[in-house]
C-alpha angles and dihedrals in degrees: 000000000000110000095195093073117094120221095242096038114131117252123213131207122225090259093051091047091051090054092044095049096035098239135113121272092244088054089054089055091047093052090046090054092049092051094048091047088060095047104271116151123224128185105250137207098195104302093338118101119229113205128210129187095274090053090052088054089054091051091050089052090054091047094052101037123117092197128081109289093239092054092051090045090055090052090051092049090052091051091049092051091051090049092049093047090053093051100085093144128041116202112213111216115206108221122224091234130024096204095072101037106037115094112250096211112089091220092055089046090052091050092050089049090052089050091055091047090052091048090051091051090050090051091053091049089052090052090054091050091050090051092051091048091051091049090053090047092052089050091053092047090050090053091048090052091050090051089048092056090054093049095042091068091067108027106042110182093030090056092051091054091048091051091051090053092049092050091048091050091048092050092048092050092047091050090047091049093049090048092052092048091050092050093049090047091053091048091050091050091049091050092049090050091048091051091050093049091050091051090052091050091048091050090050091050093051092046091050091049092050092050091049092050090049093051091047091050091050092049091051090048093052092047091050091052091049094051092044090055092052091047090052091054092054091049091058 
């Protein structure tokens, strides 16, 4: 999955991209095929490409290039790989409203949900690593304290200053560790809340679709009965 796409980033259809770039819709598909042939990655909904702002920039570059399209596509693929390699962390922005920013397609919603689950798993793994690092740090501090006791028997005041520095370092590391744990806890809670909200929105969307289908079915049924009645009159 592409890590350079933000959760609330706007997605464009092929028709919208064509209007944005000023080219025909078939040309959008053609450029997309050329980019993919050279290794470019698009967000996909099944076989349908979903475009974001960086993809529109790539299409504009193909539109305006004086070089062979494949050569330009290779340059764009290289730029995308550099951008992806530099995206080690993805900041999840929480939108003010879910109605405007949540994807309407259930498949897109599922993919975003999976992204959040993966981010949560990564956060938990980071917490484990932080715990291990803190354990190693405590071990090192403990060894330093043992060495200090040996030295303190012969150097008095110097040992006291060393001990004060060790205690200060320990306190700073403990405070830093507690701060990191609190931040990761908050991030985990936000992700859990986001997942729950997205499930609620998905349920609302499915309920709305079912109600629409029911109303449509009733309307068709009434129209069929009306036309059947008229047909019966003519038969008499």
